[in-house]
N, C-alpha and C positions, 0 to 999 in steps of 0.2 A: 291368658291374654289380658293386657291392660288397655282399657278403653279410656278416651279422653273426650270431653265435651269442650268445644271452643266458643267463647263469647267475644264477639267483636262489638265494642260499644260505640265506635265512630271512627272517623278518619284519623283524628288525633287524640284518641282515647287510650286507656290502658287495655291491652290484649292479654288475656289470661287463659291458660290451659288447666282445667280442673280435672284431676283423676277421678274416674267413676268407681274405682275400687279402693281398698284401704292398703294396697300393696306399696304405694310410694307416697312421699310427702307432696304437698301442693307445689306445683311449679308455676312461677309467675314471671312473665317477661315484661319488664317495665319500660315504657317509652320515656322520652325526655321533653316532650312538648307540653307546655301548659295548656290545658283544655278550658276554654272560656265559652260560656253560653249565656243567653238571656233567659232567666227563669222568673216569671211574674214581672215585677218592676225592678229586678236586680240583675246586675252583671256578675255572674258567678264563675270564679276561677278555681279549678281543682288544683291543689298544690301537690298532693301526694302522687309520687311517680313522675314529677316533672323536674326540670332544671331549676325551678324556683325552690325546690326542697333543700338545695345545698347552699343557699345564698348566705345564711348566717343568722342574724337577729330577725325578729318579726318586723321591726321597723324597716330594715333594709329590704326585706322581701316585699313589703307593701309598696315601696317606692318603684317596684318593677311590675306591679299588678295592673292590668288594663283598667282605666278609669281613674287612676291615681297618679300623681306626679309630685316631684319636689318643687317647691317655690322658696328658694333660699334654704333655711334650715327646717322649714315646715313641710309636712305632707298635706296635700290638698286633693279633694275630689275635683276634677277639672270643671271649672266654671262655677263651682259651689263653695269654694273655700274649705276651711278645716272641718272635717266631719266629726261626728260623735262615734265612738268605738264601743262595740259590744263583743265580749269574749264569752262564748258558750251561753249567750243570753243575758249576761251581766254587763251592765253599763259601767265602763271604767272611768274614774275621775282623774287618775294620775297617769300621764302619758309615759312615765318611767316603766309601766307595765309592757309597753311595746318593746322595750329592750330586754325585759325579763325572760320572755319566751324566744325560742329559736325556730327557724323555719321548718325544721324536721318534725316539730310537734303539730304543725298546722295541716288540717285536712282540706279546707276550702275557705275562700274569702268571697263575701258578697258585698258589692258596691251598689248602694241604692241612692240614686240621684234625686228622686222625689218620693221621700218616705210617706207611707200611707197613714190611715187613721190610727193605727196601733201606736204611733210614736207621738211624742210631744210636738205641739204645733210650732215650736222654735227650731226643730231639727231640719236643717236644710239638706243634709246628706248623712247617710248612715254607712258605716263599714262594719259588717258582722263577720266575726272571725270564729271558726269552729276548729277546736283541736281534735286530734285523733283519739278515738276510743282505745284504750289499752286494757285488754282482758287477760294479759299474761299475769300469772300469779307471782308474788314475790316483789322484789325491789327493782325499780327502773328510774331513769331520770337523766339528767345532764348537768354538767358543770362547765361554765364558760368564764374565762379570764381575758380581760382586755387591757392593753397598755396604749394610751394615746398621748401624743406629744405634739405641741405646736412647733412649726418650723420658723415662725417669726418671733415668738416669745418663748424662749427656751425654758422659762420658769413655769410655764403652763403645762403640767404633766398630770394626766387624768387616768388613773387606774380604775378598774371596776371588776367585781367578781359577782357572778350570779350562779346560784345552785338551786335546782328543782329536783326534788326527790318524791317518788310516789311508791307506796307499798299497797299491794292488793292481796286480800285474803278472801277468797270466795267472791261475794258480791259487794264487798266493802272496799273502797279505795281511800287511803289516807294520803294527804299531800302536805309537804312542808317546803318552804322556799326561803332563801336568803339573798338579798341583793344589796351590795355595797357599791356606791358610785361616788366619784369625785369629779367636780366640774370646775374648770377655770375658763373665764371668759374675759377677753380684752377687746374692746371696741374703741377705735379712734375716729373721731368725727370733727368736722368743722361746720359752722353755720353762719348764715348771713340773713338777717332779718331787716327789712326795710318797710317802715310805716309812714303813711302820709296823712296829715291832718292840717288843721288850720286854727289860728288864734287871732282874734281881732282882725280878720280878713287877710292875715299874712300866712302864706303857706309854710308848713313845717315838715321837714323830712328827717325822721330819726332813723339811724342805722345802727344795728347791733351786730358786731362781728365777734365770733367766738370759736375757741377750740376746746375740745373735751376729750379727756382720757378716762374711759370707764373700765374698771377692773373688779371682777367678781371671783370669789373662791367659796366653795361650799362642798360638803360631803355628808351623805345620809346613809342610814341603814334601814332596810325594809325587811320585815319578817312576815312570812305568809304561812297560814295554816288553813287546812281544809279537809273535809270528808265528803265523800259521795257514796250514798247507800242506795243501790238498786234493790228495793224491797222485793220486787218480782218483775216480770216482763212489762207490767203496766203501771208501775208506780216507782218514782225516784225522788229522793231527797238529797240536797246538797247544801253545804255550809262552807263559806270561805270568810277569812278575816285577815286584815293586814294591819300591822302597826308600823309607824314611821318614826324613827329617831333621828333628830337632826343634831349632827356633831359640830358642824361649822356652817355659818352663812354670813359672809362679810362682803361689803361693797365699798370701794373707794372711787370717788369721782373728783377728778381734778379739772377745773375749767378756767379759762381766761376769757373775759368778755370786755369789749371796748364799745362805748357809746359815743356817737357823734350826732350833732344837730346841724343840718344844712351844710355838711362837709366839715364842720369845726369840731375837733375832739372835745368831749365833755368829761369823761371819766373812764378809767380802766379798772376792772375788778379781777382779783384772783380768788377763787373759791375752792375750798377743799371740804368735801362731804364724806364722812365716815359713817357707815351704817352697819349695825350688827343686829341680826334677827336671831332669836333663841326661843326655846320652849321652856315654860316654867317647871315642868315635871321631869327633871333629869334628862332633858333633851327630847322627851317623847312629845311630839307635836300633834299626834292624833292617829287616825286610821279609818278604816271602813269595814263594814261587814255585809255580806250578801247571803240571804237564805232563799232557796228555791224549792218548790214542789211542783212536779209535773206528773200527771197521771191520766188514765183512760178509764172511763166508766161507761160500759156498753159502747155506744158509738160516739160518745162525747170525749173531747180532749179538754182537760182543765189544768190550770196552773196558777200559782201564787208566788210573787216575788216580794221580798222585803229587804230594803237597803237602808243602811245608816252610814253617815259620813260626818266625822267630828274632827275639827282642827282648831288649835289655839296657839298663838305665838305673840311675842313682844318684840318690838323693833325700836332700837335706840339710834338716834341720828345726832351727830355733832357736826356743825357747820362753821368752818373758819373762813371768814371773808374780810380781807384787808384788815387784819389784826383784830377783828371783832368775832367773838365766839357766841354761837347760838346753839340751842339744843331742841330736840323734839323726841317725845316718847309716845309710841303707838301701841295700843293693845287691841287685838282682834280675836274674836271667838266665833266660829261658825258651826252650825249644826244643821244637818239635812236628814229628813226621814222620808222614805218613799215606799208606798205600798201599791202593788200592781196585781190585779186578778183578772183572769180571762177564761173564756170557755169557747169551744168550737163544736158545732154539730152539723151533720149533713142535712141540707135543705134544698129541695127543688134542683136536683142534679148538680149541686155545688156544695159549698161549705160556708156557713154563717158564723163569723167570729164576733163576739161581743166581750167588752171588758170595761174595767174602770182603773184609773190611775190617779193617785193622790200624793202630793208632795207638800212638805212642810219645812220651810227654811227660815232660820233665824240667825242673824249676825249682829253681834255687839261690838261697836267700834268706838274707841276713845282715844283722844289725842291731847297731849299737853305740850306746850312750847313757850319759848320766850321771844318768838319772832315778832318783830315790830309790825303792828297793824293786822296780825293774823290771830283770830280767835281760836281757842281750843274747841274740841268736838267731843260730844258724848251722845252717840246715836244708837238707837235700836231699830233694826230693819227686820220686818216680817214679810214673807211672801208665801201664800198658801194657794195651791192650784188644785182644783177638783175637776176631773175629767171623766168622761164616758165616751165610748166609741162603739161603732159596729162596722164590720167590713165583710163583704160577700165576695167569695171566690167562685168562679165558674169556669171549668175546663170544657171547652166545646170541641175537643179533638182537633181535627184539621182546620176548623174555623178559628182557632186561637183560644186565648185565656183572657177573661175579663175580671178585674178586681175593682169594686166600687166601695167607697167608705165615707163615713161622716163622723167627725170628732167634735165634741162640745167641751169647752173649757171655761171654767169660772176662775178668775184670778182676783185675789185680795192682796193689796200691798199697802204697807204702812211704814212710815219713817217718823220716829220720835226723836227730836233734838232736845235733850234734857237740859242743856245749858241755856238755850234760847227759849225754851218753853213752846216751841213750834211743833205742830203735828200735821202730817200729811197722810191722807187716806185716799185709796183708789180701788174701785171695783170695776171689772171689765168682764164681758161675756163674749165669747167667740164661737163661731161654727166654722170648722175646717173641712170642706169637701175634698175628696180625692178620687181619681179615676185613672186606671191604667189598662192598657190592652196590648197583648203581644200575639204575634202570629208568625208562622214559618211558611215562606213562599219559595219553592224551588231552591231550598238550601240556604235562603237568606232569612235570618231572624230580624223581625222588626218589633219595636216596642214604643208605644206612645203613652205618655202619662201627664197628668195635670194635678196640681196640689196647691192649695192656699195655705200660706204659712205666716208666721209672725216672728218678730225679734224683740224680746223684752230687754230693757236697759240693764246692763250689768251694774254690780255694786259700785265699782270704781267710777262709773258714769253718773250714778245718782247721789254719790256722796258729796255733800256741800262743803266739805272741809277744803280749805285752800292749801295747796301743796307749794312750798317755797322751792323754786328752781334756782333763782338768783334774784338780785335786787331789780332786775329788769324783766324777769319772766316768772309767772305764776301759773298754776293750773287749778281747776275746780270742776267738780261734778255738777249735775243739774237734777235735783230731785223731782222736777216737774216734767221730765221727759215723757213723751208718749211712746207707746209701743209701735213698731213698724208693722206694716201690712204687706205681704208679698204674694204675688201670683206667679206660679212656675209652670212652664210648659216644656217638656223634654221629648226628644226623639232619639232613639238608639237603634243602631244597626249592627248586626254581626254576621260575617260571612267568612267561613274557614278561619284564617289567622288575622283577619281584618276586623277591627272594632271601631265604630264611629259614633259620635254623639253630637247633638245639637240642643242647646238650652236657651230659653228666653225667660227673663225675669223682669217683672214689673214691681217696683217698690214705691210705697207711699209713706210719708213721715220718716224717711230714712234718717238715721242718726249719723251726723257728721261732725267734725271738729271745726269750731269757729273761734275767733278771737275778739276780745274787747280791749280797746286802747284805754289805759289809765294814765294818770299824771300827764295829761295833754300829749299822750303818744309815747312817753318815755318807757312805760311799763306795759307789757302785753300779758293778758289773761286768756289762757287757752281754756275752752269749755265746750262740751257737746251740746248740739241743738238738733231739733227735728227740721230736716230740709223742707222748704215750703213747696217744692215742686217734685212731681214723680221722677224717678230715675229708672230708665230702661237699660237692660244689659243683655247682650247676646254672647254666647260662647260656643265654640265648636272644637271638637278634637278628633284625631285619627290615630289609632294605635295599631301597629303591625308587628306581629310576632312569628315570623317564619323560622324554619329549621333547615339549614343547608349544611348537611354533614356535621362537622364538629362546631360549626358556627350557629349560635342561637341568639340572634339580635332581638332587641326589644326597642322599637322606635315609636316615639310619640311626639306629636305636634298639636299644640292648642293655640287658639286665638280667643282673646277676651276683649270685648269692645263695649263701651258705654255709648249709647246712640245719641250722642250730642255732636253736632256738626263739626265742632272744632276739636273733638277728642280723637286721639290716635289709638288704634288697638295695640294691645300688648301680645307678643308671640312668645310662647315658651316651647323650646325644642329640647327634647330629651333623647339621647342616643346611647343605649346600653349595648355593649358588644362583648359578650362572653364567648370564650373558646373553650369547649369541653374536650380536653385531651386524654390520652391514654394514661393509665395508671393513676386515675383520680386526680389529675392536674387540671386546674382551671385558671385561665388568664383573662383579664378584662381591661378595656380602655373605654371609658365612658365620658360623655360630654353633655353639658347642659348650657342652654342659652336663654337669657331673658332679654328681650329687646326694649327699646324706648317705647313710651306710650303712657296712657292714663289708666293705671290699675284701679283707681277709685275716683270719686267725684272731687274735683278741684285739686287732685294730686297728679303729678307727672314725673315719670322716670326719664331723666335726661341723658343717661348713659347706658350702654348695653352691659350685661353682666355675663361672664364666661366662667365655666367651671369644668376643668379637665381632671379626671380621676383615673388612676391606674391601680390594679390589684392582681395579686397572684395567690392561688389557693391550692393546697395539697391535702388530701385525705389519706389516713393510714388505718391499719388494723382491719379486722373482720367487719364487714358491713360499713366500712368507712367511719368507724366509731370515733376516730380522732381526727380533727380537722384543724389545720393551721392556715391562717389568712394574714397576708400583709397588704395594707392599702395605703396609698398616698392620695390626699384629696387637694383639690384646687392647686394643682401643680404650678400653674402659671401665675397664681395670685391675682386673678382678674375678677373676683366677685365683689368688687367695689360697687357701691350704689349711690347715685346722685338723685335726690328727690326735691322737687319744687312744689310748694303748696301755695296756691293763690286764693287769699281771703278777700280780694277786692281792693281794699284800702291798705292791705298789708301782704307782703310776699315773703315767704320763708323758704330759704334754700338750705339743704343739708347734704354734706358729702360724708358718706360712711364707709369705713373700712373695717370689715369684720375679720376675726381671727379664724379663718377657714383653712389656711394652709397647714394641714396636719398629716401626721403619719400614724397609722393604727396597726397594732399587732394583736391578733386574737387567737386563742386556743380553746377549742370546744371538744369535750369528751362526753359521749352518750353511753350510759350504762345499758 
């Protein structure tokens, strides 16, 4: 007689029947509903065994994960902006990696809206991705080919090929990957800049009206190598490395600008900018390495991570403006080294986690040009961050789970301008407290968290080099920018297929874009500054993922509002409607809406953006190893964006039309 034990993990979990004898293979009945729970301060979604398993690329799957949504071409954690991504504990630097993996390789996704003391004080949101453990001996992997074409610009054809292979022999797994991608981008925009000033008591109104045609083409090759060695059940070492080869990177910008003073035409400019970026070493622009060790000694868990990141490129610009030719040559070299060590030990019915995190960043930037009135640049930028943290986890059974943490960071930043002989040095110390509590009450999961965060200025914001846009428009960084300080308070709720979230953010010294009028208002200089008043922002979202027979909808609505009395909230509505039919057919009709409102300080969206997408998918062979998917995006061509920025004495309006109407055919085969 054959006996079975039945494990029911939850209402919408995987149900499995495990044979108690060795007479039969394991029988697994897999459900199709994604299971999402609140664990600690994370919204955790199990991918394996759900309908999300068959979506396609990791990036496409993340867009359907509770807590995440698309905003234009970007993925965002609702109310928190673009997150930092971790794959199996490794922080990724290049988002192309989200296209390299496919949804079948993913075990679970954790969305953290208020990262605790373990993470850098800049990280406003974290998405942790865990791949499935493959213990089968021999070769496994997947190959995906994609063909994407624009419906508006027929010359924009973007093929890509991704191959991931794994070979396991006993407790050692070898990995190799290849990713080729081609990208074509066309953006058409028009702008209207009105500036008001005065001279000798007389009012002066300058108006700049322009049209711009932006075209980019590039294709790269990425090579991935890795090894994972499970020394025994308590110790594991892994190493991964990626090299990136740049085969083409060219940009052409055509623009026409007309200047008028008090309604009287002054001048019209036609500008052509040709940019080519390339790597000096046979197209090899750099890469990254990641080394990890995790282990257990007695009751302690320990781990060490070491990351390197090196990139180098040269950029040549030729600017033709009204029969005048100008040039600019830029060299940039970046190096990043990061060391992280941690340990965890049971303390007082909980777990105490302590660690250190050290980052060393160096960037060398040089620029030579013959632009009138614009000096060249030769800058060295150093940024060193030394951090230590502790975090205490306490599971109080039915009373909930408490996580309290404190992180200390010391930042050293220096910028040396060798041409001007100027030196900037800054040292800052920060303490970042964090606290989260979650509890389950009659089937409802609640989580409340607080974290203090910061935002350090990016290199492009601190680079004092002036960038020539045209004779009327320039841009420049600000090496004297101060870091932002943020206080975050979040509330999350989960009940069956319903997930909700509320987030409040208080920002001081927020970095915003401002303008300075030059040449009595005829020329505009864009530059970042620290805002002199606090900015408060509230966001709320609701995500619903029911299953009604073959219909598996995923509906999300979010509202983001800056608490300024004249500012209008922005509503983002995402409706994903997949039908899972017999014989491994899947049909989708999806819709995304972004309304008018104020997404940022002094910026306003003046038109609604609509995106309608349709897709059909079919799987073949045993275990659906071969999957064919055809997708048409932005069918109605209504993802246009009109943005108005009010600088007080200058108003900038821009109408943008992106190359989003595309058709994509993909073929994926899993070994």
